[in-house]
DRENMIMAR-14221 format. One record per residue (C-alpha): residue number from 0; residue in three letters; z, x, y. Coordinates in Angstrom, 3 decimals. Example, Ala and Ser with C-alpha at 12.3 -4.5 7.8 and 13.67 -1.06 7.14 Angstrom:
BEGIN
num:residu:pz:px:py
0:ALA:7.800:12.300:-4.500 $
1:SER:7.140:13.670:-1.060 $
END
This chain:
BEGIN
num:residu:pz:px:py
0:UNK:-37.804:-6.643:18.242 $
1:UNK:-34.351:-7.357:16.821 $
2:UNK:-32.571:-10.446:18.153 $
3:UNK:-28.769:-10.410:18.106 $
4:UNK:-27.038:-13.650:17.132 $
5:UNK:-23.348:-14.088:17.913 $
6:UNK:-21.105:-15.416:15.146 $
7:UNK:-17.706:-16.529:16.411 $
8:UNK:-14.751:-16.599:14.020 $
9:UNK:-11.258:-18.048:14.464 $
10:UNK:-8.128:-17.501:12.330 $
11:UNK:-5.244:-19.854:11.554 $
12:UNK:-2.063:-18.329:10.030 $
13:UNK:-3.691:-15.068:11.091 $
14:UNK:-0.765:-12.703:10.413 $
15:UNK:-1.317:-9.203:11.743 $
16:UNK:-5.104:-9.644:11.697 $
17:UNK:-6.415:-8.030:8.511 $
18:UNK:-8.895:-10.852:7.922 $
19:UNK:-10.032:-10.934:11.552 $
20:UNK:-10.455:-7.152:11.616 $
21:UNK:-12.673:-7.372:8.531 $
22:UNK:-14.748:-10.210:9.978 $
23:UNK:-15.356:-8.168:13.124 $
24:UNK:-16.979:-5.524:10.901 $
25:UNK:-19.274:-8.016:9.105 $
26:UNK:-22.972:-7.123:8.868 $
27:UNK:-25.929:-9.428:8.253 $
28:UNK:-29.647:-9.371:8.978 $
29:UNK:-32.462:-11.811:8.210 $
30:UNK:-35.944:-10.846:9.402 $
31:UNK:-35.651:-9.808:13.041 $
32:UNK:-32.268:-11.545:13.479 $
33:UNK:-29.078:-9.532:13.295 $
34:UNK:-25.549:-10.936:13.303 $
35:UNK:-22.850:-9.805:15.723 $
36:UNK:-19.323:-10.976:14.916 $
37:UNK:-16.664:-11.729:17.529 $
38:UNK:-13.127:-13.026:17.033 $
39:UNK:-12.253:-15.757:19.555 $
40:UNK:-8.563:-15.980:18.674 $
41:UNK:-5.797:-16.299:16.136 $
42:UNK:-2.648:-18.388:15.645 $
43:UNK:0.613:-17.494:13.900 $
44:UNK:4.323:-18.308:14.231 $
45:UNK:5.380:-14.623:14.078 $
46:UNK:5.364:-12.987:17.539 $
47:UNK:5.340:-9.452:16.081 $
48:UNK:2.360:-10.328:13.889 $
49:UNK:0.492:-11.696:16.923 $
50:UNK:1.169:-8.435:18.796 $
51:UNK:-0.366:-6.544:15.856 $
52:UNK:-3.250:-9.032:15.714 $
53:UNK:-4.184:-8.416:19.333 $
54:UNK:-3.946:-4.647:18.873 $
55:UNK:-6.041:-4.563:15.679 $
56:UNK:-8.732:-7.088:16.652 $
57:UNK:-8.945:-6.893:20.440 $
58:UNK:-8.836:-10.711:20.478 $
59:UNK:-6.259:-13.056:22.058 $
60:UNK:-3.491:-14.288:19.786 $
61:UNK:-1.255:-17.334:20.195 $
62:UNK:2.307:-17.738:18.927 $
63:UNK:2.473:-21.313:17.659 $
64:UNK:4.708:-23.111:15.175 $
65:UNK:2.485:-25.490:13.176 $
66:UNK:5.302:-27.391:11.438 $
67:UNK:5.673:-31.041:12.289 $
68:UNK:9.226:-32.105:13.150 $
69:UNK:10.107:-33.319:9.654 $
70:UNK:8.804:-30.107:8.053 $
71:UNK:10.752:-28.022:10.544 $
72:UNK:14.030:-29.820:9.767 $
73:UNK:13.461:-29.578:6.010 $
74:UNK:12.510:-25.895:6.013 $
75:UNK:15.078:-24.573:8.511 $
76:UNK:17.845:-27.022:7.663 $
77:UNK:18.445:-27.945:11.305 $
78:UNK:16.867:-29.643:14.277 $
79:UNK:14.338:-27.635:16.322 $
80:UNK:15.427:-26.294:19.744 $
81:UNK:15.099:-28.490:22.805 $
82:UNK:11.932:-26.783:24.085 $
83:UNK:10.148:-27.022:20.707 $
84:UNK:7.279:-29.475:20.241 $
85:UNK:4.786:-30.236:17.504 $
86:UNK:1.468:-28.423:17.653 $
87:UNK:-1.569:-30.575:18.392 $
88:UNK:-5.340:-30.141:17.958 $
89:UNK:-5.467:-29.398:21.682 $
90:UNK:-3.221:-26.369:21.094 $
91:UNK:-5.698:-25.083:18.512 $
92:UNK:-8.577:-25.582:20.954 $
93:UNK:-6.669:-23.642:23.605 $
94:UNK:-5.916:-20.817:21.159 $
95:UNK:-9.683:-20.498:20.558 $
96:UNK:-10.245:-20.152:24.287 $
97:UNK:-11.980:-23.519:24.468 $
98:UNK:-14.850:-22.196:22.329 $
99:UNK:-16.134:-23.639:19.050 $
100:UNK:-16.075:-21.162:16.140 $
101:UNK:-18.845:-20.800:13.589 $
102:UNK:-16.354:-19.697:10.914 $
103:UNK:-12.675:-20.593:10.531 $
104:UNK:-10.484:-18.534:8.194 $
105:UNK:-7.105:-19.930:7.107 $
106:UNK:-4.528:-17.906:5.167 $
107:UNK:-1.615:-20.334:4.934 $
108:UNK:1.896:-19.228:3.844 $
109:UNK:1.897:-18.736:0.077 $
110:UNK:5.568:-18.159:-0.823 $
111:UNK:5.956:-21.663:-2.228 $
112:UNK:2.956:-21.181:-4.536 $
113:UNK:3.586:-17.555:-5.509 $
114:UNK:4.595:-16.485:-8.998 $
115:UNK:7.258:-14.309:-7.341 $
116:UNK:9.141:-17.557:-6.720 $
117:UNK:10.581:-19.433:-9.686 $
118:UNK:9.249:-22.866:-10.561 $
119:UNK:12.612:-24.461:-9.789 $
120:UNK:12.855:-22.907:-6.302 $
121:UNK:9.244:-23.722:-5.501 $
122:UNK:10.024:-27.394:-6.153 $
123:UNK:12.894:-27.508:-3.609 $
124:UNK:12.367:-29.531:-0.404 $
125:UNK:12.397:-26.323:1.665 $
126:UNK:9.384:-24.770:-0.064 $
127:UNK:7.608:-28.080:-0.444 $
128:UNK:7.773:-28.378:3.356 $
129:UNK:6.300:-24.897:3.642 $
130:UNK:3.558:-25.791:1.169 $
131:UNK:2.561:-28.808:3.265 $
132:UNK:1.605:-26.453:6.085 $
133:UNK:-1.637:-25.848:4.162 $
134:UNK:-2.593:-29.495:4.621 $
135:UNK:-1.366:-29.738:8.200 $
136:UNK:-3.172:-26.517:9.198 $
137:UNK:-6.464:-27.813:7.795 $
138:UNK:-6.025:-31.176:9.586 $
139:UNK:-5.289:-29.464:12.919 $
140:UNK:-8.422:-27.333:12.500 $
141:UNK:-10.769:-30.192:11.601 $
142:UNK:-9.465:-32.370:14.426 $
143:UNK:-9.567:-29.554:16.989 $
144:UNK:-13.276:-28.910:16.398 $
145:UNK:-14.373:-32.395:15.308 $
146:UNK:-16.987:-32.629:18.106 $
147:UNK:-18.630:-29.334:17.041 $
148:UNK:-17.523:-28.584:13.454 $
149:UNK:-17.405:-24.978:12.247 $
150:UNK:-20.374:-24.186:10.017 $
151:UNK:-18.150:-22.519:7.412 $
152:UNK:-14.440:-22.700:6.551 $
153:UNK:-12.556:-20.329:4.244 $
154:UNK:-9.098:-21.170:2.913 $
155:UNK:-7.282:-18.251:1.215 $
156:UNK:-4.112:-18.319:-0.893 $
157:UNK:-2.520:-17.128:-4.143 $
158:UNK:-4.234:-18.224:-7.402 $
159:UNK:-1.201:-20.268:-8.491 $
160:UNK:-1.910:-22.799:-5.754 $
161:UNK:-4.571:-24.240:-8.074 $
162:UNK:-1.819:-25.693:-10.304 $
163:UNK:1.420:-25.698:-8.265 $
164:UNK:-0.385:-27.093:-5.239 $
165:UNK:-2.974:-29.266:-6.983 $
166:UNK:-2.113:-32.528:-5.157 $
167:UNK:-2.325:-30.757:-1.790 $
168:UNK:-5.638:-29.114:-2.704 $
169:UNK:-7.122:-32.431:-3.799 $
170:UNK:-6.086:-33.894:-0.448 $
171:UNK:-7.627:-30.938:1.432 $
172:UNK:-10.907:-31.226:-0.492 $
173:UNK:-11.101:-34.951:0.207 $
174:UNK:-10.429:-34.293:3.884 $
175:UNK:-13.170:-31.642:4.080 $
176:UNK:-15.664:-33.895:2.340 $
177:UNK:-14.885:-36.648:4.815 $
178:UNK:-15.701:-34.297:7.691 $
179:UNK:-19.068:-33.475:6.098 $
180:UNK:-18.398:-30.346:4.053 $
181:UNK:-19.416:-29.259:0.557 $
182:UNK:-16.531:-27.427:-1.105 $
183:UNK:-16.095:-24.817:-3.846 $
184:UNK:-12.860:-23.469:-5.347 $
185:UNK:-12.994:-19.978:-6.781 $
186:UNK:-10.716:-17.091:-7.664 $
187:UNK:-11.733:-13.602:-6.635 $
188:UNK:-10.294:-10.115:-6.841 $
189:UNK:-10.206:-8.926:-3.243 $
190:UNK:-10.064:-5.366:-4.576 $
191:UNK:-13.498:-5.852:-6.128 $
192:UNK:-14.927:-7.546:-3.046 $
193:UNK:-13.749:-4.740:-0.770 $
194:UNK:-13.879:-1.752:-3.133 $
195:UNK:-10.115:-1.220:-2.832 $
196:UNK:-7.645:0.813:-4.880 $
197:UNK:-5.648:-2.306:-5.713 $
198:UNK:-6.321:-5.373:-7.824 $
199:UNK:-5.520:-8.398:-5.646 $
200:UNK:-6.410:-11.765:-7.208 $
201:UNK:-6.676:-14.559:-4.632 $
202:UNK:-7.725:-18.186:-4.508 $
203:UNK:-10.598:-18.937:-2.129 $
204:UNK:-11.687:-22.415:-1.116 $
205:UNK:-14.980:-22.222:0.754 $
206:UNK:-16.493:-25.152:2.651 $
207:UNK:-20.047:-25.391:4.071 $
208:UNK:-20.946:-28.061:6.606 $
209:UNK:-23.874:-29.747:4.883 $
210:UNK:-25.677:-30.893:8.040 $
211:UNK:-25.363:-27.659:9.998 $
212:UNK:-25.859:-25.227:7.074 $
213:UNK:-28.504:-26.325:4.532 $
214:UNK:-28.839:-22.930:2.733 $
215:UNK:-26.690:-22.047:-0.229 $
216:UNK:-23.782:-19.658:0.291 $
217:UNK:-23.816:-16.789:-2.206 $
218:UNK:-20.815:-14.887:-3.492 $
219:UNK:-20.144:-11.347:-2.183 $
220:UNK:-21.153:-8.394:-4.343 $
221:UNK:-18.372:-7.035:-6.555 $
222:UNK:-17.561:-3.335:-6.529 $
223:UNK:-15.582:-1.188:-8.975 $
224:UNK:-11.911:-0.660:-8.212 $
225:UNK:-10.871:2.783:-6.990 $
226:UNK:-7.944:4.957:-8.085 $
227:UNK:-4.892:5.231:-5.844 $
228:UNK:-5.436:8.987:-5.703 $
229:UNK:-8.866:8.459:-4.126 $
230:UNK:-7.154:6.840:-1.137 $
231:UNK:-3.849:8.731:-0.979 $
232:UNK:-5.594:12.083:-1.487 $
233:UNK:-7.297:11.706:1.910 $
234:UNK:-4.008:11.050:3.700 $
235:UNK:-1.460:13.519:5.070 $
236:UNK:1.370:14.313:2.693 $
237:UNK:4.365:11.950:2.931 $
238:UNK:6.764:12.924:5.673 $
239:UNK:4.091:14.599:7.813 $
240:UNK:5.505:14.457:11.335 $
241:UNK:2.081:13.830:12.881 $
242:UNK:1.469:10.756:10.690 $
243:UNK:4.284:8.850:12.379 $
244:UNK:7.219:6.741:11.278 $
245:UNK:5.147:4.575:8.941 $
246:UNK:4.460:7.565:6.672 $
247:UNK:8.069:8.548:6.034 $
248:UNK:9.375:8.563:2.475 $
249:UNK:11.728:5.606:1.864 $
250:UNK:15.383:6.477:1.335 $
251:UNK:16.356:5.371:-2.161 $
252:UNK:19.613:5.471:-4.061 $
253:UNK:20.131:8.733:-5.936 $
254:UNK:20.202:6.915:-9.286 $
255:UNK:16.824:5.326:-8.461 $
256:UNK:15.266:8.742:-7.847 $
257:UNK:16.607:9.940:-11.207 $
258:UNK:15.219:6.888:-12.970 $
259:UNK:11.796:7.291:-11.344 $
260:UNK:11.652:10.893:-12.556 $
261:UNK:12.033:9.684:-16.163 $
262:UNK:9.458:6.870:-15.921 $
263:UNK:6.082:7.784:-17.402 $
264:UNK:3.164:7.583:-15.002 $
265:UNK:1.396:4.265:-15.530 $
266:UNK:4.519:2.625:-16.972 $
267:UNK:7.782:1.119:-15.676 $
268:UNK:11.507:0.909:-16.555 $
269:UNK:10.701:0.546:-20.251 $
270:UNK:9.999:4.288:-20.364 $
271:UNK:13.762:4.815:-20.130 $
272:UNK:14.126:3.324:-23.607 $
273:UNK:12.192:6.291:-25.003 $
274:UNK:14.684:8.910:-23.843 $
275:UNK:16.130:10.745:-26.849 $
276:UNK:19.755:10.274:-25.857 $
277:UNK:22.480:7.848:-26.793 $
278:UNK:22.821:4.592:-24.937 $
279:UNK:26.317:5.434:-23.810 $
280:UNK:25.069:8.668:-22.247 $
281:UNK:22.459:6.741:-20.313 $
282:UNK:25.053:4.370:-18.926 $
283:UNK:27.343:7.222:-17.962 $
284:UNK:24.575:8.701:-15.835 $
285:UNK:23.392:5.324:-14.490 $
286:UNK:19.881:5.570:-15.886 $
287:UNK:19.842:2.108:-17.415 $
288:UNK:18.203:-0.384:-15.030 $
289:UNK:20.222:-3.342:-13.839 $
290:UNK:17.143:-5.579:-13.670 $
291:UNK:14.278:-6.057:-16.053 $
292:UNK:11.782:-7.470:-13.580 $
293:UNK:8.115:-7.188:-14.393 $
294:UNK:7.047:-3.705:-13.376 $
295:UNK:10.564:-2.728:-12.255 $
296:UNK:10.564:0.961:-11.209 $
297:UNK:6.892:1.116:-12.179 $
298:UNK:5.021:4.345:-11.404 $
299:UNK:1.243:4.365:-10.968 $
300:UNK:-0.795:7.200:-12.349 $
301:UNK:-2.747:9.099:-9.654 $
302:UNK:-6.032:7.963:-11.247 $
303:UNK:-4.913:4.355:-11.736 $
304:UNK:-5.637:1.305:-9.589 $
305:UNK:-2.629:-0.216:-7.833 $
306:UNK:-1.542:-3.805:-8.233 $
307:UNK:-1.371:-6.330:-5.419 $
308:UNK:0.453:-5.052:-2.335 $
309:UNK:3.227:-7.605:-1.851 $
310:UNK:5.341:-8.424:1.168 $
311:UNK:8.382:-6.518:-0.180 $
312:UNK:6.808:-3.585:-2.008 $
313:UNK:9.823:-1.541:-3.144 $
314:UNK:10.408:0.433:-6.376 $
315:UNK:13.127:-1.966:-7.483 $
316:UNK:10.974:-5.112:-7.455 $
317:UNK:7.686:-3.983:-8.963 $
318:UNK:5.232:-1.178:-9.558 $
319:UNK:5.187:0.380:-6.094 $
320:UNK:5.575:4.110:-6.787 $
321:UNK:3.081:6.848:-7.615 $
322:UNK:3.064:10.047:-9.643 $
323:UNK:1.931:12.386:-6.870 $
324:UNK:0.422:15.579:-8.348 $
325:UNK:0.403:17.353:-4.973 $
326:UNK:3.942:18.525:-5.616 $
327:UNK:3.520:22.168:-4.596 $
328:UNK:1.266:21.541:-1.613 $
329:UNK:3.677:19.830:0.739 $
330:UNK:4.999:22.035:3.500 $
331:UNK:7.765:19.525:4.049 $
332:UNK:9.080:19.552:0.475 $
333:UNK:8.858:23.203:-0.574 $
334:UNK:10.465:23.909:-3.890 $
335:UNK:11.117:27.623:-3.610 $
336:UNK:7.691:29.228:-3.562 $
337:UNK:9.119:32.663:-2.818 $
338:UNK:9.083:34.573:-6.118 $
339:UNK:7.429:31.561:-7.734 $
340:UNK:6.242:31.988:-11.321 $
341:UNK:3.150:30.130:-12.524 $
342:UNK:2.895:28.558:-15.953 $
343:UNK:0.473:30.310:-18.317 $
344:UNK:-1.406:27.047:-18.920 $
345:UNK:-1.403:25.907:-15.272 $
346:UNK:-3.606:26.741:-12.261 $
347:UNK:-2.588:29.081:-9.479 $
348:UNK:-2.362:28.161:-5.836 $
349:UNK:-4.675:29.338:-3.091 $
350:UNK:-5.123:33.129:-3.034 $
351:UNK:-3.973:34.322:0.384 $
352:UNK:-4.318:37.611:2.210 $
353:UNK:-0.767:38.623:1.263 $
354:UNK:0.072:37.994:-2.366 $
355:UNK:3.355:39.675:-3.124 $
356:UNK:5.870:37.844:-5.359 $
357:UNK:8.250:37.338:-2.430 $
358:UNK:5.642:35.413:-0.423 $
359:UNK:4.633:32.728:-2.868 $
360:UNK:4.017:31.780:-6.488 $
361:UNK:2.045:34.925:-7.289 $
362:UNK:3.603:35.726:-10.649 $
363:UNK:2.891:34.368:-14.103 $
364:UNK:4.911:33.617:-17.228 $
365:UNK:2.830:35.736:-19.618 $
366:UNK:3.468:34.714:-23.256 $
367:UNK:1.696:37.771:-24.728 $
368:UNK:4.852:39.750:-25.463 $
369:UNK:3.892:41.263:-28.815 $
370:UNK:2.135:44.632:-29.163 $
371:UNK:1.962:47.638:-26.858 $
372:UNK:2.719:46.931:-23.224 $
373:UNK:-0.125:47.921:-20.931 $
374:UNK:0.322:45.216:-18.321 $
375:UNK:1.670:45.926:-14.897 $
376:UNK:5.393:45.476:-14.316 $
377:UNK:6.146:45.721:-18.048 $
378:UNK:9.753:46.460:-18.987 $
379:UNK:10.657:48.848:-21.829 $
380:UNK:13.571:47.790:-24.037 $
381:UNK:16.662:50.045:-23.986 $
382:UNK:16.302:50.782:-27.711 $
383:UNK:12.573:51.608:-27.629 $
384:UNK:10.643:54.705:-26.707 $
385:UNK:8.624:54.896:-23.534 $
386:UNK:4.893:55.163:-23.255 $
387:UNK:3.156:58.278:-22.052 $
388:UNK:4.385:59.439:-18.692 $
389:UNK:1.379:59.766:-16.379 $
390:UNK:1.011:61.013:-12.853 $
391:UNK:1.190:57.511:-11.343 $
392:UNK:4.204:56.302:-13.302 $
393:UNK:5.254:53.364:-11.137 $
394:UNK:6.340:49.924:-12.220 $
395:UNK:3.079:48.436:-10.981 $
396:UNK:0.960:50.564:-13.323 $
397:UNK:2.527:50.180:-16.759 $
398:UNK:5.782:50.015:-18.737 $
399:UNK:7.721:52.189:-16.308 $
400:UNK:10.760:49.979:-15.996 $
401:UNK:13.686:49.681:-18.395 $
402:UNK:16.035:46.867:-19.450 $
403:UNK:19.296:48.640:-18.587 $
404:UNK:22.242:47.069:-20.479 $
405:UNK:24.805:48.661:-18.156 $
406:UNK:25.030:46.019:-15.402 $
407:UNK:28.781:46.564:-15.061 $
408:UNK:28.311:50.103:-13.842 $
409:UNK:30.455:50.690:-10.737 $
410:UNK:28.357:50.877:-7.612 $
411:UNK:29.341:53.002:-4.601 $
412:UNK:28.487:52.687:-0.950 $
413:UNK:24.909:53.698:-0.283 $
414:UNK:23.669:52.417:-3.634 $
415:UNK:20.288:50.659:-3.075 $
416:UNK:21.529:47.618:-5.010 $
417:UNK:24.284:46.964:-2.509 $
418:UNK:21.901:45.846:0.224 $
419:UNK:22.642:42.772:2.345 $
420:UNK:23.436:40.390:-0.480 $
421:UNK:19.954:39.239:-1.449 $
422:UNK:20.072:35.665:-2.753 $
423:UNK:23.709:35.550:-1.775 $
424:UNK:25.491:32.199:-1.941 $
425:UNK:28.358:31.548:0.465 $
426:UNK:31.237:29.370:-0.823 $
427:UNK:31.722:26.064:1.014 $
428:UNK:35.136:27.186:2.281 $
429:UNK:34.111:30.755:3.205 $
430:UNK:32.908:32.240:6.497 $
431:UNK:29.231:33.000:6.937 $
432:UNK:27.999:36.372:8.138 $
433:UNK:26.164:36.885:11.408 $
434:UNK:22.966:34.838:11.472 $
435:UNK:20.070:37.259:11.785 $
436:UNK:16.602:36.621:13.123 $
437:UNK:15.044:36.827:9.651 $
438:UNK:17.676:34.885:7.718 $
439:UNK:16.178:33.637:4.441 $
440:UNK:17.547:32.982:0.990 $
441:UNK:15.971:36.173:-0.401 $
442:UNK:17.234:38.721:2.143 $
443:UNK:20.916:37.949:2.487 $
444:UNK:23.710:35.469:1.946 $
445:UNK:21.815:32.612:3.500 $
446:UNK:22.515:29.977:0.890 $
447:UNK:25.570:27.783:0.403 $
448:UNK:27.345:26.222:-2.565 $
449:UNK:27.269:22.636:-1.277 $
450:UNK:29.750:20.434:-3.178 $
451:UNK:28.427:17.208:-1.632 $
452:UNK:26.347:16.047:-4.596 $
453:UNK:25.063:12.525:-3.986 $
454:UNK:26.878:9.565:-5.442 $
455:UNK:24.719:7.203:-7.541 $
456:UNK:24.467:4.653:-4.713 $
457:UNK:23.924:7.146:-1.883 $
458:UNK:20.560:6.654:-0.184 $
459:UNK:18.481:9.756:0.438 $
460:UNK:15.047:11.290:0.083 $
461:UNK:14.890:13.399:-3.071 $
462:UNK:12.106:15.462:-4.611 $
463:UNK:12.528:15.688:-8.369 $
464:UNK:9.841:17.208:-10.548 $
465:UNK:9.213:14.597:-13.239 $
466:UNK:8.506:15.439:-16.878 $
467:UNK:4.741:15.307:-16.213 $
468:UNK:5.060:17.893:-13.427 $
469:UNK:4.457:15.445:-10.565 $
470:UNK:6.624:13.863:-7.900 $
471:UNK:7.378:10.230:-8.764 $
472:UNK:8.008:8.644:-5.390 $
473:UNK:7.593:5.266:-3.702 $
474:UNK:4.512:4.518:-1.633 $
475:UNK:5.076:4.999:2.076 $
476:UNK:4.437:2.038:4.376 $
477:UNK:1.293:3.710:5.725 $
478:UNK:0.004:4.251:2.182 $
479:UNK:0.492:0.554:1.416 $
480:UNK:-1.529:-0.270:4.539 $
481:UNK:-4.292:2.082:3.348 $
482:UNK:-4.287:0.570:-0.159 $
483:UNK:-4.545:-2.847:1.515 $
484:UNK:-7.622:-1.616:3.397 $
485:UNK:-5.885:-2.287:6.684 $
486:UNK:-6.393:1.289:7.873 $
487:UNK:-8.632:4.145:6.743 $
488:UNK:-6.712:7.003:5.059 $
489:UNK:-7.380:9.406:7.921 $
490:UNK:-6.417:6.924:10.669 $
491:UNK:-3.112:6.539:12.470 $
492:UNK:-1.406:3.143:12.511 $
493:UNK:1.422:1.752:14.598 $
494:UNK:2.693:-1.779:14.067 $
495:UNK:4.999:-3.792:16.282 $
496:UNK:8.725:-3.110:15.912 $
497:UNK:10.745:-0.439:14.115 $
498:UNK:11.545:-2.098:10.784 $
499:UNK:9.925:-0.825:7.589 $
500:UNK:10.766:-4.062:5.791 $
501:UNK:9.106:-6.153:8.519 $
502:UNK:6.054:-3.860:8.497 $
503:UNK:5.769:-4.119:4.735 $
504:UNK:6.048:-7.887:4.772 $
505:UNK:3.243:-8.222:7.316 $
506:UNK:1.094:-5.699:5.442 $
507:UNK:1.680:-7.489:2.130 $
508:UNK:0.768:-10.834:3.690 $
509:UNK:-2.425:-9.467:5.245 $
510:UNK:-5.919:-10.245:4.010 $
511:UNK:-7.576:-6.932:3.012 $
512:UNK:-9.996:-6.119:5.806 $
513:UNK:-12.773:-4.738:3.509 $
514:UNK:-12.680:-7.942:1.417 $
515:UNK:-12.896:-10.047:4.588 $
516:UNK:-15.803:-7.883:5.746 $
517:UNK:-17.672:-8.616:2.501 $
518:UNK:-17.054:-12.368:2.880 $
519:UNK:-18.135:-12.288:6.533 $
520:UNK:-21.359:-10.480:5.652 $
521:UNK:-22.561:-13.088:3.113 $
522:UNK:-21.540:-15.883:5.488 $
523:UNK:-23.429:-14.188:8.284 $
524:UNK:-26.563:-14.071:6.143 $
525:UNK:-26.240:-17.781:5.361 $
526:UNK:-25.827:-18.659:9.049 $
527:UNK:-28.847:-16.572:10.072 $
528:UNK:-30.920:-18.342:7.409 $
529:UNK:-29.775:-21.713:8.739 $
530:UNK:-30.509:-20.785:12.349 $
531:UNK:-33.944:-19.431:11.454 $
532:UNK:-34.909:-22.695:9.694 $
533:UNK:-34.807:-21.271:6.165 $
534:UNK:-33.248:-23.510:3.518 $
535:UNK:-33.391:-21.207:0.502 $
536:UNK:-33.196:-17.505:-0.257 $
537:UNK:-32.917:-15.625:-3.511 $
538:UNK:-29.547:-13.959:-3.985 $
539:UNK:-28.411:-11.235:-6.368 $
540:UNK:-25.034:-12.915:-6.893 $
541:UNK:-24.026:-16.433:-8.022 $
542:UNK:-24.151:-19.320:-5.579 $
543:UNK:-20.725:-19.864:-4.049 $
544:UNK:-21.169:-23.291:-2.444 $
545:UNK:-24.096:-25.375:-3.627 $
546:UNK:-25.162:-28.833:-2.500 $
547:UNK:-23.290:-31.476:-4.469 $
548:UNK:-23.191:-35.227:-4.235 $
549:UNK:-20.370:-36.313:-1.959 $
550:UNK:-19.428:-39.844:-1.055 $
551:UNK:-18.835:-39.841:2.697 $
552:UNK:-17.240:-42.856:4.332 $
553:UNK:-18.308:-43.884:7.793 $
554:UNK:-14.819:-44.282:9.197 $
555:UNK:-12.173:-41.618:9.731 $
556:UNK:-9.167:-42.338:7.515 $
557:UNK:-5.616:-41.485:8.440 $
558:UNK:-4.250:-38.683:6.242 $
559:UNK:-0.480:-38.619:5.680 $
560:UNK:0.850:-35.137:6.340 $
561:UNK:4.437:-35.540:5.105 $
END
């Protein structure tokens, strides 16, 4: 008989709940004991993120500012409002519903430690105050649950915290050791832990309460990274109305679309240097990039793994675009399939029940021009003799058409070539004819000569076939969420608010749910071993937190938090 054991997890700096969602999906079994994970709460200062947290995890979330008063003044540059007060350990207890968690996961703000921020700015008082939230958050957690300490604690951040935040980390480790924990600092690729299509290197500090958890904690199994096309290929095409607002194509400046079209898949702005044109010509047409940021205007190949999904994932600040090969498949971005002509060396589209040239790309650019013409729809030159005239001499059965050089011949009323102006283009200043029920570009004057070409800085959605035959476009917000593992490719997602930039920031700050699931699963196994009385188990992966000698004082010191 299988016995279910509840593992309760709690999240500080929880964001929109990616980590908590992954922990809810954790799986572990030891003998006849099986783990069941439940989130008992989360805390964050962002009200919109807490709304997302509650929706994604089904757990209560608490909006709470964890700055102390001095940190608040330093970071915001002003005094807090009259109704503001410092968070206390009691507030953390209340946010956990009065329960004691078995696992606490902290993902403190990382802007001050991130390589996206210059060394000089990271050293300013503002970001130093933000950095100190890591220490204050850990102190609030340890004090809140001091009477019943969590068995395991995970602290997640950017890898650069190991050097930029070394003094703070040393203080955190000393604090954890005082409260009875063994600690390990490691760096992992969350993409490998969760089998994602992005490489996301993160710092992980893992603490095991020595008295409550004697067994070793093993590292999660690593998996190969996936290609972005493996994920995006399962999603609706960008702009699909049923996928919602998060799957719309971002509106970029016209000059950015042009630049993206010239960037080689897998590369970035440096591809523009390879264009065989003069530098002055490039500047005239605004192809030269204004910034030379790392990965600026970068375009991922469809079979390539994406980089880390950041909080502001736009084409102009990194490699956040993709060479989408599904160019001809999108119903929303048709590029003139009527009378389409296929390349000789390219594949054809799906063969439908009606395959006339006017209904799709059912023609081919046949390069075999030399020799006698026996193919259908062949055209005899004006200066050549015709082939044998047979009983079925139609254009579909041989060379029964001619290249007539007399196009200027005067046509009279009733001539079949005077129809209704097939492929007619109406001038911008002219009057249009009566709109018929079957008005299309190929059966009348249903096109217009639009003089409103976009200016370089005009923002719009453009579909330009790049030199490699694909559509180089930015990732949609929903695609970034899928690459982050926050949502399965075939799922619908709605986040709080209406701002793409706010959505992207919360998605970029999220812990990938599949990576959190992998961490939860190995932690669940360790807890089941501890609760079953086992102190050792063979693992297929390296030991994450082993027992080490730690000098523990008998009194509780006072840790300065400023």
